C-alpha positions as CSV (number, residue, x, y, z in Angstrom):
1,X,-46.1,46.8,-142.5
2,X,-47.9,48.7,-145.3
3,X,-46.1,48.2,-148.8
4,X,-46.9,49.8,-152.4
5,X,-46.9,47.5,-155.5
6,X,-44.1,45.5,-156.3
7,X,-41.6,46.8,-158.9
8,X,-38.9,44.4,-160.5
9,X,-40.0,41.9,-158.0
10,X,-39.3,43.9,-154.8
11,X,-41.8,45.3,-152.5
12,X,-41.3,48.8,-151.5
13,X,-42.2,50.2,-148.1
14,X,-45.0,52.6,-148.3
15,X,-43.5,56.1,-147.3
16,X,-46.7,57.0,-145.4
17,X,-48.0,53.7,-143.6
18,X,-51.3,54.1,-141.9
19,X,-51.2,53.8,-137.9
20,X,-52.3,50.4,-136.5
21,X,-55.7,50.9,-135.0
22,X,-57.4,48.8,-132.0
23,X,-60.5,47.1,-132.8
24,X,-63.5,49.4,-131.7
25,X,-64.5,46.7,-129.1
26,X,-60.9,46.9,-127.6
27,X,-61.1,50.9,-127.5
28,X,-64.6,50.7,-126.0
29,X,-63.3,48.4,-123.4
30,X,-60.5,50.4,-122.5
31,X,-62.6,53.5,-122.1
32,X,-65.1,51.7,-119.7
33,X,-62.2,50.6,-117.6
34,X,-60.9,54.0,-117.4
35,X,-64.2,55.1,-116.3
36,X,-64.4,52.8,-113.6
37,X,-61.0,53.3,-112.2
38,X,-61.6,57.1,-112.4
39,X,-65.1,56.7,-110.6
40,X,-63.7,54.7,-107.7
41,X,-60.7,57.3,-107.3
42,X,-63.3,60.1,-107.1
43,X,-65.4,58.5,-104.7
44,X,-62.2,57.7,-102.6
45,X,-61.1,61.4,-102.7
46,X,-64.3,63.6,-103.0
47,X,-67.1,61.5,-101.9
48,X,-70.5,60.8,-103.3
49,X,-71.5,64.6,-103.5
50,X,-68.3,65.7,-105.3
51,X,-68.3,62.7,-107.7
52,X,-70.5,63.6,-110.7
53,X,-70.3,62.0,-114.0
54,X,-68.8,65.1,-115.5
55,X,-65.9,65.1,-112.8
56,X,-65.2,61.3,-113.7
57,X,-65.3,61.6,-117.2
58,X,-62.7,64.7,-116.9
59,X,-60.5,62.4,-114.8
60,X,-60.7,59.4,-117.4
61,X,-60.0,61.6,-120.2
62,X,-63.2,61.0,-122.1
63,X,-66.3,63.1,-122.9
64,X,-69.4,63.1,-120.7
65,X,-71.4,61.7,-123.7
66,X,-68.8,58.9,-124.1
67,X,-69.4,58.3,-120.3
68,X,-73.4,58.2,-120.5
69,X,-73.0,55.8,-123.6
70,X,-71.3,53.1,-121.1
71,X,-73.1,54.1,-117.9
72,X,-76.6,55.7,-118.7
73,X,-76.9,57.1,-115.1
74,X,-74.7,58.1,-112.2
75,X,-75.8,55.0,-110.1
76,X,-74.9,52.8,-113.1
77,X,-71.6,54.2,-113.0
78,X,-70.7,53.9,-109.5
79,X,-72.0,50.9,-108.8
80,X,-70.3,49.2,-111.5
81,X,-67.0,50.8,-110.4
82,X,-67.2,49.4,-106.9
83,X,-68.0,46.1,-108.3
84,X,-65.2,46.1,-110.7
85,X,-62.7,47.1,-108.3
86,X,-64.0,44.4,-105.9
87,X,-63.6,41.8,-108.4
88,X,-59.9,43.0,-109.2
89,X,-59.1,42.9,-105.4
90,X,-60.4,39.5,-105.0
91,X,-58.2,38.3,-107.9
92,X,-55.3,40.0,-106.6
93,X,-55.7,38.5,-103.1
94,X,-55.9,35.1,-104.7
95,X,-52.8,35.9,-106.8
96,X,-50.8,36.5,-103.5
97,X,-51.3,32.8,-102.4
98,X,-51.4,30.9,-105.9
99,X,-50.6,27.8,-103.9
100,X,-53.7,28.0,-101.9
101,X,-53.8,28.1,-98.1
102,X,-51.0,29.9,-96.6
103,X,-49.3,31.3,-93.5
104,X,-52.3,32.7,-91.5
105,X,-50.2,35.8,-90.3
106,X,-50.0,36.8,-94.1
107,X,-53.6,36.0,-94.9
108,X,-54.9,37.8,-92.0
109,X,-52.7,40.9,-93.1
110,X,-53.9,40.7,-96.6
111,X,-57.5,40.6,-95.8
112,X,-57.0,43.4,-93.5
113,X,-55.4,45.3,-96.2
114,X,-58.4,44.7,-98.6
115,X,-60.4,47.0,-96.2
116,X,-57.9,49.8,-95.8
117,X,-57.3,50.7,-99.5
118,X,-59.1,53.0,-101.8
119,X,-61.8,50.4,-102.7
120,X,-63.2,50.4,-99.0
121,X,-63.1,54.1,-98.8
122,X,-64.9,54.6,-102.1
123,X,-67.4,51.8,-101.1
124,X,-68.0,53.5,-97.8
125,X,-69.2,56.7,-99.6
126,X,-71.3,54.8,-101.8
127,X,-73.0,53.1,-98.7
128,X,-73.7,56.4,-97.1
129,X,-75.2,57.7,-100.3
130,X,-77.3,54.5,-100.6
131,X,-78.8,54.8,-97.2
132,X,-80.6,58.0,-98.5
133,X,-81.5,56.9,-101.8
134,X,-83.9,53.9,-102.4
135,X,-82.8,53.1,-106.0
136,X,-79.3,53.1,-105.1
137,X,-79.9,51.2,-101.9
138,X,-81.2,48.1,-103.6
139,X,-78.3,47.8,-106.1
140,X,-75.8,48.6,-103.6
141,X,-77.2,46.0,-101.0
142,X,-77.3,43.2,-103.7
143,X,-73.7,44.1,-104.7
144,X,-72.3,44.1,-101.1
145,X,-73.9,40.7,-100.5
146,X,-72.4,39.1,-103.4
147,X,-69.0,40.7,-102.9
148,X,-69.2,39.6,-99.1
149,X,-69.8,36.2,-100.1
150,X,-66.9,36.0,-102.3
151,X,-64.6,37.6,-99.8
152,X,-65.7,34.9,-97.1
153,X,-65.1,32.0,-99.5
154,X,-61.7,33.4,-100.5
155,X,-60.9,33.7,-96.7
156,X,-62.0,30.2,-95.9
157,X,-59.9,28.8,-98.8
158,X,-56.7,30.8,-97.8
159,X,-56.9,30.0,-94.2
160,X,-57.6,26.3,-94.9
161,X,-60.6,26.4,-92.6
162,X,-63.1,23.7,-92.2
163,X,-66.4,25.0,-91.9
164,X,-68.0,21.8,-91.0
165,X,-66.6,22.3,-87.5
166,X,-68.8,24.2,-85.1
167,X,-67.7,27.9,-84.8
168,X,-65.5,28.0,-87.6
169,X,-67.7,29.9,-90.0
170,X,-68.5,32.5,-87.4
171,X,-64.7,32.8,-86.7
172,X,-63.9,33.5,-90.1
173,X,-66.8,36.1,-90.5
174,X,-65.6,37.6,-87.1
175,X,-62.2,38.0,-88.9
176,X,-63.8,39.9,-91.8
177,X,-65.9,42.0,-89.4
178,X,-62.8,43.1,-87.7
179,X,-60.9,43.9,-90.8
180,X,-63.7,46.0,-91.9
181,X,-63.6,47.9,-88.5
182,X,-59.8,48.5,-89.0
183,X,-60.6,49.9,-92.1
184,X,-63.0,52.6,-90.7
185,X,-60.7,53.4,-88.2
186,X,-58.1,54.0,-90.7
187,X,-60.3,56.6,-92.6
188,X,-59.6,59.3,-90.1
189,X,-56.0,58.6,-88.9
190,X,-53.0,56.4,-89.7
191,X,-53.8,53.2,-87.8
192,X,-51.0,51.4,-89.0
193,X,-49.0,50.7,-85.6
194,X,-52.2,49.3,-83.9
195,X,-53.5,47.5,-86.8
196,X,-50.2,45.4,-86.8
197,X,-50.8,44.4,-83.2
198,X,-54.5,43.5,-83.9
199,X,-53.6,41.4,-87.0
200,X,-51.0,39.5,-84.9
201,X,-53.4,38.8,-82.2
202,X,-56.0,37.6,-84.6
203,X,-53.6,35.3,-86.5
204,X,-52.9,33.7,-83.0
205,X,-56.7,33.4,-82.3
206,X,-57.2,31.7,-85.6
207,X,-54.4,29.2,-85.0
208,X,-56.3,28.2,-81.9
209,X,-59.8,28.1,-83.3
210,X,-59.0,26.7,-86.7
211,X,-56.4,24.1,-85.6
C-alpha cells in the first residue's frame, strides 16, 4: 500500500495510490497465451483460409503488431498454437488419473475425447493447409510426430500396458488410430451414441489383449 511521509509518527495513506502493475514479462506471457488460444479457436471455427493473423489478433484483443512481435509469420502462430493446446490436453489427460493406471473404460473414453474436441478440429485444418504448403508441412509433420509419441506414451502408462509383450504396442496404437477416426466422424455429425458403443467395445478388447 502506498503511503506519504510520516507525520507525528503516523504513516498516512496516499490518497492517489498508483495501481499495481504486472511485470512486463508476465504481460508478454499472457498476451502470447491469448494469441495461442485465439488461433486454435479460429482454426476450429473458420478453417485455415479464414484464420488470418489479423482475425486472431482481434479475437485475442491485441494489435496485429503485438501478434507479429510474438509470432513473426502466420505459420509460426498456428503451429505454436496447436502445439500449445496439445501439451495442455496431455497435461489435462494425466490430471484425470493422478494415481496412474486407471479403469480402462474411463481411459479409452478420455483418449477418444482427446480427438473430438476443438484441438483436433484445429489440427485437422492445419494438416489440410500443410498438405499444400511445403514450409508448413515440414513443421507440422515434426510437431505431429512429437505429439503422437507423447500421446502414445500417456496411453501406455494409463492403461498399464506392458509393451514388452507381443502385439501390445500395436494394440495401443490401434486404439489411438480408432480414436482419431471417431474424431473425424464427429466433425460432420454428432456421433455421440455410436461413439459410446465403440468405446465400450474397445475397452473389452483391451482387457483381453492387455490382460
